Structures are given as C-alpha cells and as structure tokens.
A tleap script that builds the chain and sets N, CA, C and O, in Angstrom:
source leaprc.protein.ff14SB
mol = sequence {
  NMET ARG ARG VAL ALA ALA GLY ALA VAL VAL
  GLU ALA VAL GLU PRO GLY SER PRO GLY ALA
  ALA SER GLY LEU ARG ARG GLY ASP ARG ILE
  VAL ALA ALA ASN ARG ARG PRO VAL ALA ASP
  VAL ALA ASP LEU ALA ARG ALA LEU ALA VAL
  ASP PRO ARG VAL VAL LEU LEU GLN VAL GLU
  ARG GLY GLU ARG GLU PHE ILE LEU VAL ILE
  CARG
}
set mol.1.N position { -17.009 -22.304 111.709 }
set mol.1.CA position { -16.385 -21.359 110.813 }
set mol.1.C position { -14.929 -21.329 111.076 }
set mol.1.O position { -14.482 -21.532 112.205 }
set mol.2.N position { -14.150 -21.068 110.003 }
set mol.2.CA position { -12.700 -21.044 110.129 }
set mol.2.C position { -12.163 -19.675 109.713 }
set mol.2.O position { -12.794 -18.933 108.959 }
set mol.3.N position { -11.044 -19.388 110.203 }
set mol.3.CA position { -10.390 -18.076 109.907 }
set mol.3.C position { -9.879 -18.125 108.469 }
set mol.3.O position { -9.393 -19.150 107.991 }
set mol.4.N position { -10.007 -16.969 107.789 }
set mol.4.CA position { -9.472 -16.783 106.466 }
set mol.4.C position { -8.874 -15.342 106.423 }
set mol.4.O position { -8.950 -14.567 107.376 }
set mol.5.N position { -8.293 -15.060 105.270 }
set mol.5.CA position { -7.678 -13.715 105.120 }
set mol.5.C position { -8.595 -12.558 105.414 }
set mol.5.O position { -8.203 -11.609 106.093 }
set mol.6.N position { -9.833 -12.623 104.902 }
set mol.6.CA position { -10.807 -11.564 105.138 }
set mol.6.C position { -12.197 -12.229 105.211 }
set mol.6.O position { -12.690 -12.818 104.249 }
set mol.7.N position { -12.765 -12.107 106.346 }
set mol.7.CA position { -14.117 -12.709 106.498 }
set mol.7.C position { -14.066 -14.021 107.322 }
set mol.7.O position { -13.013 -14.454 107.790 }
set mol.8.N position { -15.261 -14.623 107.468 }
set mol.8.CA position { -15.337 -15.894 108.145 }
set mol.8.C position { -16.086 -16.838 107.222 }
set mol.8.O position { -17.162 -16.520 106.716 }
set mol.9.N position { -15.502 -17.987 107.019 }
set mol.9.CA position { -16.083 -18.993 106.074 }
set mol.9.C position { -16.971 -19.880 106.863 }
set mol.9.O position { -16.615 -20.403 107.919 }
set mol.10.N position { -18.152 -20.036 106.315 }
set mol.10.CA position { -19.177 -20.934 106.967 }
set mol.10.C position { -18.775 -22.450 106.743 }
set mol.10.O position { -18.672 -22.904 105.604 }
set mol.11.N position { -18.555 -23.202 107.857 }
set mol.11.CA position { -18.156 -24.559 107.713 }
set mol.11.C position { -19.398 -25.524 107.679 }
set mol.11.O position { -19.360 -26.604 107.089 }
set mol.12.N position { -20.509 -25.055 108.358 }
set mol.12.CA position { -21.707 -25.894 108.389 }
set mol.12.C position { -22.921 -24.950 108.705 }
set mol.12.O position { -22.792 -23.928 109.379 }
set mol.13.N position { -24.117 -25.375 108.163 }
set mol.13.CA position { -25.313 -24.683 108.428 }
set mol.13.C position { -26.343 -25.726 108.937 }
set mol.13.O position { -26.637 -26.691 108.231 }
set mol.14.N position { -26.872 -25.541 110.124 }
set mol.14.CA position { -27.773 -26.476 110.755 }
set mol.14.C position { -29.047 -26.474 109.939 }
set mol.14.O position { -29.596 -25.403 109.679 }
set mol.15.N position { -29.551 -27.653 109.515 }
set mol.15.CA position { -30.855 -27.655 108.840 }
set mol.15.C position { -31.934 -27.163 109.739 }
set mol.15.O position { -31.987 -27.481 110.927 }
set mol.16.N position { -32.832 -26.346 109.128 }
set mol.16.CA position { -33.966 -25.740 109.906 }
set mol.16.C position { -33.586 -24.498 110.674 }
set mol.16.O position { -34.446 -23.916 111.335 }
set mol.17.N position { -32.355 -24.067 110.621 }
set mol.17.CA position { -31.937 -22.931 111.362 }
set mol.17.C position { -32.330 -21.679 110.628 }
set mol.17.O position { -32.696 -21.776 109.457 }
set mol.18.N position { -32.281 -20.505 111.231 }
set mol.18.CA position { -32.592 -19.270 110.562 }
set mol.18.C position { -31.616 -19.019 109.393 }
set mol.18.O position { -32.025 -18.497 108.356 }
set mol.19.N position { -30.351 -19.378 109.550 }
set mol.19.CA position { -29.358 -19.235 108.545 }
set mol.19.C position { -29.741 -20.036 107.259 }
set mol.19.O position { -29.709 -19.552 106.128 }
set mol.20.N position { -30.106 -21.316 107.559 }
set mol.20.CA position { -30.518 -22.227 106.473 }
set mol.20.C position { -31.723 -21.679 105.739 }
set mol.20.O position { -31.789 -21.707 104.510 }
set mol.21.N position { -32.706 -21.165 106.535 }
set mol.21.CA position { -33.953 -20.628 105.946 }
set mol.21.C position { -33.657 -19.441 105.132 }
set mol.21.O position { -34.401 -19.169 104.189 }
set mol.22.N position { -32.592 -18.677 105.421 }
set mol.22.CA position { -32.287 -17.441 104.725 }
set mol.22.C position { -31.394 -17.719 103.502 }
set mol.22.O position { -31.158 -16.818 102.698 }
set mol.23.N position { -30.890 -18.979 103.355 }
set mol.23.CA position { -30.015 -19.386 102.138 }
set mol.23.C position { -28.584 -19.422 102.457 }
set mol.23.O position { -27.789 -19.559 101.527 }
set mol.24.N position { -28.148 -19.311 103.702 }
set mol.24.CA position { -26.692 -19.398 104.004 }
set mol.24.C position { -26.256 -20.850 103.746 }
set mol.24.O position { -26.949 -21.812 104.075 }
set mol.25.N position { -25.052 -20.946 103.131 }
set mol.25.CA position { -24.603 -22.267 102.706 }
set mol.25.C position { -23.190 -22.561 103.199 }
set mol.25.O position { -22.406 -21.638 103.418 }
set mol.26.N position { -22.888 -23.738 103.359 }
set mol.26.CA position { -21.450 -24.146 103.624 }
set mol.26.C position { -20.541 -23.542 102.580 }
set mol.26.O position { -20.851 -23.624 101.392 }
set mol.27.N position { -19.410 -22.928 102.977 }
set mol.27.CA position { -18.459 -22.363 102.068 }
set mol.27.C position { -18.665 -20.831 101.828 }
set mol.27.O position { -17.801 -20.151 101.275 }
set mol.28.N position { -19.808 -20.342 102.255 }
set mol.28.CA position { -20.044 -18.899 102.027 }
set mol.28.C position { -19.040 -18.147 102.915 }
set mol.28.O position { -18.703 -18.608 104.005 }
set mol.29.N position { -18.590 -17.050 102.465 }
set mol.29.CA position { -17.656 -16.145 103.223 }
set mol.29.C position { -18.451 -14.996 103.721 }
set mol.29.O position { -19.028 -14.274 102.908 }
set mol.30.N position { -18.523 -14.776 104.968 }
set mol.30.CA position { -19.178 -13.622 105.584 }
set mol.30.C position { -18.105 -12.466 105.702 }
set mol.30.O position { -17.105 -12.572 106.412 }
set mol.31.N position { -18.399 -11.376 104.960 }
set mol.31.CA position { -17.405 -10.305 105.001 }
set mol.31.C position { -17.899 -9.059 105.777 }
set mol.31.O position { -17.115 -8.150 106.048 }
set mol.32.N position { -19.200 -9.024 106.130 }
set mol.32.CA position { -19.717 -8.013 106.960 }
set mol.32.C position { -20.995 -8.504 107.697 }
set mol.32.O position { -21.765 -9.281 107.130 }
set mol.33.N position { -21.206 -8.090 108.860 }
set mol.33.CA position { -22.383 -8.373 109.651 }
set mol.33.C position { -22.986 -7.164 110.274 }
set mol.33.O position { -22.328 -6.467 111.046 }
set mol.34.N position { -24.217 -6.894 109.960 }
set mol.34.CA position { -24.892 -5.586 110.416 }
set mol.34.C position { -24.074 -4.421 110.066 }
set mol.34.O position { -23.864 -3.487 110.839 }
set mol.35.N position { -23.609 -4.513 108.843 }
set mol.35.CA position { -22.804 -3.379 108.257 }
set mol.35.C position { -21.413 -3.118 108.917 }
set mol.35.O position { -20.804 -2.067 108.716 }
set mol.36.N position { -20.971 -4.048 109.658 }
set mol.36.CA position { -19.702 -4.024 110.310 }
set mol.36.C position { -18.731 -4.980 109.608 }
set mol.36.O position { -19.069 -6.153 109.452 }
set mol.37.N position { -17.552 -4.542 109.179 }
set mol.37.CA position { -16.596 -5.460 108.502 }
set mol.37.C position { -16.296 -6.624 109.356 }
set mol.37.O position { -16.202 -6.467 110.574 }
set mol.38.N position { -16.133 -7.826 108.787 }
set mol.38.CA position { -15.765 -9.027 109.408 }
set mol.38.C position { -14.462 -9.478 108.862 }
set mol.38.O position { -14.348 -9.867 107.700 }
set mol.39.N position { -13.442 -9.421 109.740 }
set mol.39.CA position { -12.029 -9.929 109.229 }
set mol.39.C position { -11.858 -11.330 109.751 }
set mol.39.O position { -11.001 -12.035 109.219 }
set mol.40.N position { -12.584 -11.806 110.735 }
set mol.40.CA position { -12.380 -13.066 111.319 }
set mol.40.C position { -13.635 -13.503 112.146 }
set mol.40.O position { -14.591 -12.739 112.277 }
set mol.41.N position { -13.606 -14.698 112.675 }
set mol.41.CA position { -14.782 -15.165 113.494 }
set mol.41.C position { -14.992 -14.255 114.714 }
set mol.41.O position { -16.139 -14.048 115.109 }
set mol.42.N position { -13.980 -13.729 115.300 }
set mol.42.CA position { -14.102 -12.839 116.495 }
set mol.42.C position { -14.920 -11.620 116.167 }
set mol.42.O position { -15.810 -11.221 116.918 }
set mol.43.N position { -14.592 -11.015 114.998 }
set mol.43.CA position { -15.308 -9.906 114.455 }
set mol.43.C position { -16.825 -10.183 114.279 }
set mol.43.O position { -17.695 -9.402 114.662 }
set mol.44.N position { -17.058 -11.347 113.674 }
set mol.44.CA position { -18.413 -11.757 113.461 }
set mol.44.C position { -19.174 -11.909 114.831 }
set mol.44.O position { -20.305 -11.438 114.946 }
set mol.45.N position { -18.589 -12.532 115.813 }
set mol.45.CA position { -19.228 -12.669 117.099 }
set mol.45.C position { -19.503 -11.270 117.735 }
set mol.45.O position { -20.576 -11.088 118.310 }
set mol.46.N position { -18.624 -10.330 117.658 }
set mol.46.CA position { -18.805 -9.015 118.171 }
set mol.46.C position { -19.974 -8.316 117.431 }
set mol.46.O position { -20.829 -7.700 118.068 }
set mol.47.N position { -20.003 -8.415 116.104 }
set mol.47.CA position { -21.093 -7.810 115.372 }
set mol.47.C position { -22.468 -8.391 115.709 }
set mol.47.O position { -23.449 -7.655 115.814 }
set mol.48.N position { -22.532 -9.695 115.874 }
set mol.48.CA position { -23.803 -10.315 116.188 }
set mol.48.C position { -24.204 -10.045 117.688 }
set mol.48.O position { -25.388 -10.140 118.010 }
set mol.49.N position { -23.297 -9.732 118.554 }
set mol.49.CA position { -23.692 -9.507 119.906 }
set mol.49.C position { -24.469 -8.176 120.106 }
set mol.49.O position { -25.195 -7.996 121.084 }
set mol.50.N position { -24.281 -7.267 119.141 }
set mol.50.CA position { -24.874 -5.953 119.232 }
set mol.50.C position { -26.411 -5.994 119.269 }
set mol.50.O position { -27.063 -5.447 120.159 }
set mol.51.N position { -26.960 -6.694 118.222 }
set mol.51.CA position { -28.414 -6.861 118.098 }
set mol.51.C position { -28.720 -8.139 117.269 }
set mol.51.O position { -28.805 -8.089 116.042 }
set mol.52.N position { -28.879 -9.268 117.968 }
set mol.52.CA position { -28.943 -10.575 117.212 }
set mol.52.C position { -30.357 -10.821 116.730 }
set mol.52.O position { -30.562 -11.898 116.170 }
set mol.53.N position { -31.372 -9.959 116.872 }
set mol.53.CA position { -32.768 -10.212 116.438 }
set mol.53.C position { -32.838 -10.212 114.918 }
set mol.53.O position { -33.446 -11.130 114.368 }
set mol.54.N position { -32.282 -9.285 114.221 }
set mol.54.CA position { -32.195 -9.299 112.810 }
set mol.54.C position { -30.767 -9.070 112.382 }
set mol.54.O position { -30.106 -8.117 112.795 }
set mol.55.N position { -30.322 -9.965 111.550 }
set mol.55.CA position { -28.850 -9.893 111.144 }
set mol.55.C position { -28.760 -9.699 109.647 }
set mol.55.O position { -29.355 -10.452 108.876 }
set mol.56.N position { -27.998 -8.665 109.230 }
set mol.56.CA position { -27.718 -8.571 107.776 }
set mol.56.C position { -26.288 -9.070 107.593 }
set mol.56.O position { -25.343 -8.583 108.214 }
set mol.57.N position { -26.175 -10.039 106.734 }
set mol.57.CA position { -24.899 -10.673 106.435 }
set mol.57.C position { -24.523 -10.317 104.989 }
set mol.57.O position { -25.284 -10.588 104.060 }
set mol.58.N position { -23.356 -9.716 104.810 }
set mol.58.CA position { -22.857 -9.498 103.510 }
set mol.58.C position { -22.007 -10.757 103.153 }
set mol.58.O position { -21.044 -11.066 103.854 }
set mol.59.N position { -22.362 -11.459 102.089 }
set mol.59.CA position { -21.817 -12.831 101.890 }
set mol.59.C position { -21.157 -12.870 100.506 }
set mol.59.O position { -21.684 -12.285 99.560 }
set mol.60.N position { -20.005 -13.556 100.375 }
set mol.60.CA position { -19.449 -13.841 99.119 }
set mol.60.C position { -19.592 -15.280 98.867 }
set mol.60.O position { -19.246 -16.097 99.720 }
set mol.61.N position { -20.116 -15.650 97.663 }
set mol.61.CA position { -20.240 -17.032 97.282 }
set mol.61.C position { -19.679 -17.109 95.848 }
set mol.61.O position { -20.296 -16.582 94.922 }
set mol.62.N position { -18.580 -17.724 95.665 }
set mol.62.CA position { -17.932 -17.724 94.359 }
set mol.62.C position { -17.648 -16.373 93.975 }
set mol.62.O position { -17.026 -15.627 94.731 }
set mol.63.N position { -18.102 -15.972 92.735 }
set mol.63.CA position { -17.898 -14.615 92.198 }
set mol.63.C position { -18.986 -13.623 92.673 }
set mol.63.O position { -18.873 -12.418 92.449 }
set mol.64.N position { -19.993 -14.125 93.300 }
set mol.64.CA position { -21.121 -13.285 93.682 }
set mol.64.C position { -20.949 -12.733 95.139 }
set mol.64.O position { -20.335 -13.343 96.014 }
set mol.65.N position { -21.556 -11.511 95.311 }
set mol.65.CA position { -21.565 -10.883 96.656 }
set mol.65.C position { -23.012 -10.425 96.863 }
set mol.65.O position { -23.605 -9.836 95.960 }
set mol.66.N position { -23.580 -10.686 98.027 }
set mol.66.CA position { -24.982 -10.327 98.280 }
set mol.66.C position { -25.226 -10.259 99.778 }
set mol.66.O position { -24.416 -10.669 100.609 }
set mol.67.N position { -26.437 -9.694 100.070 }
set mol.67.CA position { -26.846 -9.595 101.502 }
set mol.67.C position { -27.905 -10.596 101.801 }
set mol.67.O position { -28.865 -10.753 101.047 }
set mol.68.N position { -27.730 -11.301 102.939 }
set mol.68.CA position { -28.745 -12.149 103.498 }
set mol.68.C position { -29.341 -11.560 104.678 }
set mol.68.O position { -28.602 -11.031 105.509 }
set mol.69.N position { -30.646 -11.594 104.850 }
set mol.69.CA position { -31.296 -11.100 106.113 }
set mol.69.C position { -31.743 -12.375 106.917 }
set mol.69.O position { -32.533 -13.197 106.453 }
set mol.70.N position { -31.182 -12.466 108.134 }
set mol.70.CA position { -31.497 -13.599 108.906 }
set mol.70.C position { -32.296 -13.096 110.146 }
set mol.70.O position { -31.917 -12.179 110.875 }
set mol.71.N position { -33.448 -13.808 110.296 }
set mol.71.CA position { -34.386 -13.444 111.422 }
set mol.71.C position { -34.574 -14.567 112.344 }
set mol.71.O position { -35.310 -14.446 113.323 }
savepdb mol mol.pdb
quit
C-alpha cells in the first residue's frame, strides 16, 4: 500500500487471501477500518491491531464507496 492524501491505496492483493476472497482489489482506497478513519498506512495498521479477527473496511473504488467484511 502507498500513502495518499486520505486513505491507503491497495497496491496488491494476494490470491487466495481473505482480502481477495472478500473482493478487495488493487487500486482500492481504504478510508476506514473497523469504523476508524484511515488517513495513511500507519492508521490502517493501528486499526487492524485492535481486533484482526473480523475487519470492516470502508473502501472507495472509482466513484463507488462500500464496506467489505474480511474474515
């Protein structure tokens, strides 16, 4: 992932990973994780460290914004 103005942009998704199974794609911008705003990759790491068993990602893809549940 790389740093952007707001959020963290996914640079790669490992085939067969929970993210891939949930529909996460290269280029998606993660703007919140577990309902915590994500301004950068460090914010994303902190949000995921709280409870990594089930992760809610608020994702922007093009003009769309949606939630992905990753288990």
